[in-house]
C-alpha positions in Angstrom: 16.0 -28.4 -49.3 19.3 -29.3 -49.4 21.0 -27.2 -46.6 21.7 -28.7 -42.9 23.1 -26.8 -39.9 26.0 -28.7 -38.6 27.1 -28.1 -35.0 30.1 -29.1 -33.2 30.8 -28.6 -29.2 33.5 -30.2 -26.8 36.4 -29.6 -25.1 39.0 -28.2 -27.7 41.5 -30.6 -29.1 43.7 -30.6 -32.3 42.2 -31.9 -35.5 38.7 -30.9 -34.7 38.2 -29.0 -37.4 40.2 -31.2 -39.7 38.4 -34.2 -39.4 34.6 -33.0 -39.4 35.3 -31.1 -42.9 37.3 -34.2 -44.5 34.2 -36.2 -43.5 32.1 -33.5 -45.3 34.3 -33.1 -48.3 34.8 -37.0 -48.7 30.9 -37.1 -49.0 30.5 -34.0 -51.2 29.0 -31.7 -48.7 29.9 -28.2 -49.2 30.2 -25.9 -46.3 29.0 -22.5 -47.1 29.3 -20.6 -44.2 31.1 -21.3 -40.7 31.7 -20.0 -37.3 34.2 -21.2 -34.9 35.1 -20.1 -31.3 37.2 -21.4 -28.2 36.2 -20.2 -25.1 38.3 -21.2 -22.2 38.9 -24.4 -23.9 35.6 -25.2 -25.1 35.6 -25.4 -28.8 32.2 -24.3 -30.4 31.4 -24.6 -34.3 28.6 -24.0 -36.2 28.2 -24.7 -40.2 25.6 -24.4 -42.8 26.4 -26.7 -45.6 24.6 -27.8 -49.0 24.2 -31.6 -48.9 22.7 -31.4 -52.4 25.7 -33.6 -54.2 25.9 -36.1 -51.7 25.0 -39.7 -52.3 24.6 -40.8 -48.9 21.0 -40.6 -47.1 20.7 -37.7 -44.8 19.8 -40.0 -41.6 23.2 -42.1 -42.5 24.9 -38.7 -42.5 23.7 -37.9 -39.1 24.4 -41.3 -37.6 28.1 -41.1 -39.1 28.8 -37.4 -37.7 27.4 -38.4 -34.3 29.6 -41.3 -34.4 33.1 -39.3 -35.7 32.1 -36.9 -32.7 32.1 -39.7 -30.2 35.4 -40.9 -31.7 37.1 -37.1 -31.6 35.3 -36.4 -28.1 32.9 -33.7 -28.9 29.1 -33.7 -30.0 28.1 -33.4 -33.4 24.7 -32.4 -34.2 23.0 -32.2 -37.8 19.8 -31.2 -38.5 17.7 -30.0 -41.8 18.0 -26.1 -42.1 14.0 -25.8 -42.4 13.6 -27.8 -39.1 16.4 -25.9 -37.5 14.7 -22.5 -38.5 11.4 -23.4 -37.3 12.5 -24.4 -33.7 14.5 -21.3 -33.1 11.8 -18.8 -34.4 10.3 -16.7 -31.9 
């Protein structure tokens, strides 16, 4: 499976979407669906992305996204879609 769920949560600031999407584009990751909201100054974004064309190992991408999140002051988590689905099944 080549899909991953990416979540971004934190205090809203300029450039969050731009930085995350630039990273994904630079690594040949296609965003298939995206939802973003801001509630009382807190930013929340969830993406479903196809990582099938990326040459980067998944574990390396996860680490780099977490590091990017620290750099821009948000928490970025990345999980394979099949694991996400199994964890949230009732």
